[in-house]
Every structure is written in C-alpha cells, then in structure tokens.
C-alpha positions as CSV (number, residue, x, y, z in Angstrom):
1,T,109.1,41.4,73.1
2,I,108.0,44.6,71.4
3,P,108.3,47.6,73.8
4,C,105.4,50.1,74.2
5,L,105.4,53.0,71.8
6,L,105.3,56.5,73.3
7,S,104.8,60.0,71.9
8,P,107.6,62.5,72.3
9,W,107.6,64.6,75.5
10,S,105.4,67.7,75.3
11,E,107.0,71.1,76.0
12,W,107.3,72.0,79.6
13,S,104.3,73.8,81.0
14,D,104.5,77.3,82.3
15,C,105.7,77.5,85.9
16,S,102.8,77.1,88.3
17,V,103.5,80.5,89.9
18,T,104.0,84.0,88.5
19,C,106.9,84.7,90.9
20,G,109.0,82.7,93.3
21,K,109.3,78.9,93.5
22,G,106.8,76.6,91.7
23,M,106.5,73.5,89.6
24,R,106.2,72.7,85.9
25,T,105.3,69.5,84.1
26,R,105.5,67.8,80.8
27,E,103.8,64.6,79.5
28,R,103.8,62.0,76.8
29,M,101.2,59.6,75.7
30,L,101.2,55.9,75.2
31,K,100.7,55.2,71.5
32,S,100.5,51.4,71.8
33,A,101.0,49.0,74.7
34,A,103.8,46.5,74.9
35,E,102.9,43.2,73.2
36,L,104.0,41.2,76.2
37,G,104.0,42.7,79.8
38,D,103.3,46.1,81.1
39,C,104.6,49.5,79.9
40,N,106.6,50.8,82.8
41,E,107.7,54.1,81.2
42,E,106.7,57.3,83.0
43,L,104.1,59.4,81.2
44,E,104.5,62.6,83.2
45,Q,107.4,64.4,84.7
46,A,107.5,67.3,87.1
47,E,110.3,69.6,88.2
48,K,110.8,72.7,90.3
49,C,111.0,76.1,88.6
50,M,112.1,79.4,89.9
51,L,111.0,82.8,88.7
52,P,112.1,86.2,90.1
53,E,111.3,86.7,93.8
54,C,107.8,87.9,94.6
55,P,107.5,91.5,95.7
56,I,107.1,91.9,99.5
57,D,105.2,95.0,100.6
58,C,106.1,97.0,103.7
59,E,104.2,95.9,106.8
60,L,103.7,98.2,109.8
61,T,102.5,97.9,113.4
62,E,99.4,99.8,114.5
63,W,99.8,103.4,115.6
64,S,100.9,104.0,119.2
65,Q,98.8,106.3,121.4
66,W,99.3,110.0,121.0
67,S,102.1,111.3,123.3
68,E,101.3,114.0,125.9
69,C,101.6,117.6,124.7
70,N,105.2,118.6,124.8
71,T,104.5,121.9,126.6
72,S,102.8,122.6,129.9
73,C,101.1,125.7,128.6
74,G,100.4,127.3,125.3
75,K,100.8,125.7,121.9
76,G,102.8,122.5,121.4
77,H,102.6,119.2,119.6
78,M,102.0,115.5,120.2
79,I,103.4,112.6,118.3
80,R,102.5,109.0,117.6
81,T,104.6,106.3,116.0
82,R,104.5,102.9,114.4
83,M,107.2,100.4,113.7
84,I,108.2,98.6,110.5
85,K,107.5,94.8,110.8
86,I,108.6,93.9,107.3
87,E,110.8,96.0,105.1
88,P,109.7,96.1,101.4
89,Q,111.7,93.8,99.1
90,F,111.9,93.0,95.4
91,G,109.9,96.0,94.3
92,G,107.2,95.8,97.0
93,I,105.2,98.8,98.2
94,A,107.4,101.2,100.2
95,C,106.7,102.1,103.8
96,P,104.5,105.1,104.5
97,E,105.3,107.5,107.3
98,T,106.1,106.0,110.7
99,V,105.8,109.3,112.8
100,Q,102.8,111.6,112.8
101,R,102.7,115.0,114.6
102,T,99.7,117.1,115.5
103,K,99.2,120.4,117.3
104,C,98.0,120.7,120.8
105,R,97.2,123.5,123.1
106,V,97.3,123.4,126.9
107,R,96.0,126.1,129.1
108,K,97.1,129.6,128.2
109,C,100.5,130.6,129.5
110,L,100.5,133.4,132.1
111,R,103.2,135.9,131.2
112,G,103.7,139.6,130.5
113,P,104.2,142.7,132.6
114,G,101.3,141.9,134.9
115,M,103.0,138.7,136.0
116,E,105.9,140.5,137.7
117,K,103.5,142.6,139.8
118,R,101.5,139.5,140.9
119,R,104.7,137.6,141.9
120,W,105.9,140.6,143.9
121,K,102.5,140.9,145.7
122,E,102.5,137.1,146.5
123,A,106.0,137.3,147.9
124,R,104.9,140.1,150.3
C-alpha cells in the first residue's frame, strides 16, 4: 500500500491569550490520499502555552459609613474606611487610599473666664 502524503507541519500559532494560560495549534494538509484504506494521520495538533501572568488590579470593598465626630464639641474629624479584597499582582493597578478623613464641627464648646462664674453660681 502507498501511504497518504502529508505536507510538513505549519509553525505553531500564537498563543490564544496575551497573558496567562492558553492554547496554540499547528496543522498540516493531506497532499494525496492513501491508495488503499483511509489516512489516519492527524492533521491538527494543539498544546497548552503559558505566557507571563496577567496583571491583577487591586479590588476594594465599598466605603464604610462615616464615623461619628471624634469630639463632643468644637472642631473634630470623622473617618471612613474600606478593605482590600484583592491585592495587586503582576504589575496590576495599585490600591488607592483605604482611609478618608473629613472635618466635622459639633456644637460650640463653652469655656473661658465666664464658665467659672457660671459653675460657681450653679453650685450655690
């Protein structure tokens, strides 16, 4: 019997992904069929390929509620926070701030020389 004639294998294709795990293929063509019987040679091959890991960007939770003002009178501040769910890897976008602070003002504090007189009068 005369075997089937096949072209040489093509070059491997590019990896199916631009980063991480993918597949690549190569093929060949049937030039002429076997004189007797079927041609059982494979015409396409596939294999896994691995490129550098894909960048993973930072992921954060939503902001918490603002805290209460840290003073009972006068000027103070409130904070809110958020947590990191996924740390950046392989050149991914870095995490932005996870704590924010803002000013707050509660009722005016009563103090000064007049306060001593008031307290003394209330005590009497």
